[in-house]
N, C-alpha and C positions, 0 to 999 in steps of 0.2 A: 452380534451375528447378523445374517442377512434378513432376519425377521424383525430386527430392531430391539431385541432383548439386550439389556445392558449388563446382565449378570448371569451366572450359571443357574441351572434349574434349582428351585427351592424344594424343600421337603413337602411331602403330601400333607394336606390338611383336611380334616373332616369337620363339616358344619352340620349341626342338627337343629331342627326346630320342631316343636310339638304340633301334632295335628289339631285343628280346631275342633271344638265340641260338635260342630255340625257334621263332622266325619263319622260320628257315632250314631247308631240307630237306636231309637227308643224301642227296646224289646218288649216293654210292658207299658201300660198306661201309668199315669202319675207324674209325667215329666212335662215341664213347660219350657219352650224355646223363647229366650228373651234377648233383648239388645240393650247395650249401654257402652259408652266410650270408656268406661272404667275397667272393661274386661278385655282379655286377649282377642284380638281381631274383631272386637266390638260385639261379641255374642257370648252367651252362656246358657247352660241347660240346668234347670233347677227342679228339685223334688223334695217332698217331706213324707213320701210314701214308703213304708216298710216293704222291702223286697223288690222295689222298682229297679229295673235293670237297663243299662245301656250296653251296646255291643259294638265290636269292630271285628269283622270277619276277615279271614285269610291272612293272618299275621304269623310271622316267624320271628321269634324274639328270645332274648335271654335277659332282658332288663325292661322294666316298665316304670313310668312315672305319670302321676296324675297332676294336671294343672287345675287348681281348684281354689275356692275361697275358704279361708279359715276364719272362724268367728266364735263368739261366746255361746251362740245358740246352734252351732253347727254339729252335725252328727258324724257317723262313721260309715265307711264303705269297705266292701271286700273286693279284691281284684282276683279274677280267675283267668287262667288260660285253659280252654277246654273245660274239663271238670276239676282241674287241679287248682286249689286255693294257693295263690302266690303270696297273699298277705292282706292284712287289714290296715286301713289308713284312717286315723282319727283326724277330723277336720276342726276339732276344738282348738281355740286359741282365745286368750283373754282379750286380745285386740283384733280387729278385723284386718285381714291380709288378703288382698285380691291377687290373683295370678301366682299363688304360691306353688312352687314345684316340689312335689312330694314323691321322692323316688324310693322304690322298694329295692332290697338287696338283689344282686345278680343271681340268676338261677340257671339250671341247665337248659340248653336250647329246646324250645317247644314251638309247635305250630298249632294253630287253631283259632278259635274265636276268643277274643278278650271280652270279658264281662265285668262290668262295674255294678255291684249290687248294694243297694242301700240297706244298712243293718239296723238303723234306728227309726223309730216312728215319731212323727211330729217335730223332727229336727231338720234344719236346713242342710241341704246338700246342693252346692253349686259347682258343676263341672264346667271347666273352661277349656280344657284340652287334654290330650293324651300323648305322652312320649313313649315310643317303642324303639328298641335298638337290639342289635345282635353283633357280637364280636366277630 
């Protein structure tokens, strides 16, 4: 055509990438912001504090995924949208896996604040990013 396109229009494609951990606010004390080239976009947020929370406001979603480190000394987090528990995610793994994408099952469309809450005491939780989507 006159624009220099050599073929017909292709089908639409959707590309998604997770938000970096820096897009989450530390809603409570007990979090450390750290850097390392071994993590997504070179940063991660870490805690070993029971009930420590990270939040992301103003979200509309029906699917959520956590990008986190899994390890033999890692704990468990709960993921909420507003006051609704979407699910718990165990970060335990016999071997260390950085930048693991841990998706929860799809749910009905919800809007509100996403909260990641630490459910274990003295166990490592390293959050590297957050994936949110809606159909």
